[in-house]
N, C-alpha and C positions, 0 to 999 in steps of 0.2 A: 504493500500499500503504499502510496507517496505521501509526502509531507502534508501533516495534518494543517486544518485551517481554522484549530482553535486560537482564541484571542491572546495574544502575549500578556504576561503578567505587568502590572505596573513597575516603573524601576526599583522601586524600594523592596518588592517582594522577588526580585530576579537572584539567581544564586550562581555558583559556577557553573552549574550545568547548563543553564541557559546561554549563559556565553560561549561555552562549548558548541552546543547544538547551533546557535548563530554561526560559528565558524564552519562548522561542516556543511551547512546546508548548501551553500553554493558549490562546494567540492563533490556532495553526493546527493543531488537533488531528488532523486527517486527514494530516498530512506525516510523512513517514518519516525519523525522526530519524536513523536508522542512516545513510541516503543523504545527510542534510544535514551529519552529523557528516565522512562520507568527504569530500564535496566542500569543507566550511571548512577541515578539516585540511590538504588538498592544498594550497588555497589560501595557508593560511597559510606552510606549508612553503615553497612556492613564491616568495611574498615574502620570506622570510629567506633563501633561497639567493640570489635577486637583489641583497638587500641587501650580504649577504657579498662578491659579485661585484664590486660596485659600490666597495666600501671596498678590495677586492685591487686593483683597476684603479687607484684613486686613489693606492694605495701606490705602482704602478710608473709612475704619471704619464702614464696614457692612459684614454679614454672607452671606453665600448661600441661604439660605431661603429668607432673605430679598432680595437678588438681582434677585432672581427668580421673586418676586413678581413685582419689580421694571421694570425688563423686560419686564415682560407680558404687563404692562401698557404702556410703552414706544412703543412696537409692536403694540399697539391699533392705534397708530396713533394720530394726533391731535383732540380733547383736552386731549389726553391720559387719558382716563376714562374708568372704568368697574365696574361692581357691584360685591361687595362681592362674591355673588353666584357663578357667571361666573369665577372669578378667583380661587375660591376654586376648582370649577369643572375643571377646567383647570389644576389645580396642582395636582389633585386628593386628597384634604385635606377635613376634615370635617370643619363644618363652625365654631365651636369652634376654631379649629386650626389657620384658618383663621383669627377670630377674633384677635389672640393673635399676630399674625404677624402685621396686620393691626396696633394694638394698639402702637406697638414697632416702626413702620414706623411712626406713626403719632407722636409719642413723639419726635423722631428725625428730626421732619418736611421734610420728605422724601415725605409723602402723605398727603392729606386733605379729609376729607368726607364731601360731600356735600348732601343736600337733593336732591333726585331722581325726576328730574321734571317731569316724567312720573307715577312716583307711591309715593303719600306723606309718605306712611308707609316706604318707603326703602330709602338707601342712595347709593349715586356713589362715587367711590373711584377716586382720581384724584392725579397724579404726581405734587408735588410741583417744583417750579424752583430750588430748591436745590435737589429735587429728580431727576429731569432730568439732571443736572450737574453732579450728582453722577453717573447715569447709563452712559454718555456719557464718563466720566473720566475711569471709569471701562473697559467699552469697548475698550477706545483709549488704555489705558496702556496695556491691555491683548491683543490687535491685535499687538503691537510692541514686546512683548515676543514671540508670536506665529511666528511672521514674522522673528524672530531672530532664531527659531526651523527649519522652514522652509528653511532657507537659505542654509542648509546643501545640498539642490537639487537644480538642475538649473532650470528655469521656465519649461523648457520641461519636466523635471523629476517629478515635481509638478503637472504637467498636466496629465502625465502617471499615477502617483501614484493616482491622483484623481479618474481617469477612473477606475483602478483596485480596488480601494476601493470601489467606486459606484457599481461595480459589485457585490461585496460580500454582500454590503448592501441592493441590490436588492434582493438575493437571500434570505437572512435572513428574508427580510419583506414578501416575498414570502411563506416562510414556516411557518410566523405567522399567516396567514389568516386562 
């Protein structure tokens, strides 16, 4: 579909994506600028959310890889345990990579390894109190940052945007099957 006929926003409501679209429109006159605007804005928002998360993780002293393990354990519910094999599978990691992550987390007193009560040859991984506190702090701080970002929209607009993004996600998931 060719360039959209949507009216341009007033200068005070233009963002860097609008300027980008203005520059590429003469070069690619058949490009649908509405689609490009959606994709570029989603990408820009995603980069900013990732940067916020990286800042939050640095504040609590962990990295993304560690956070993913701690998060997976917290999502398991009480007693916040899993086997290294299940964690590796969930995160699509080799057993060696998972062992390295677990070693670092154990050294930081965020997890502990315990004998598996169902298999004497195996261990289970459990969040420590410090690990649970770290996950809870991370989620809380990040949620506050995300709420500030979402405050640009009214509650009704947030609900509407959520519904529209859900439609896009469902279409992408359908195509991935």
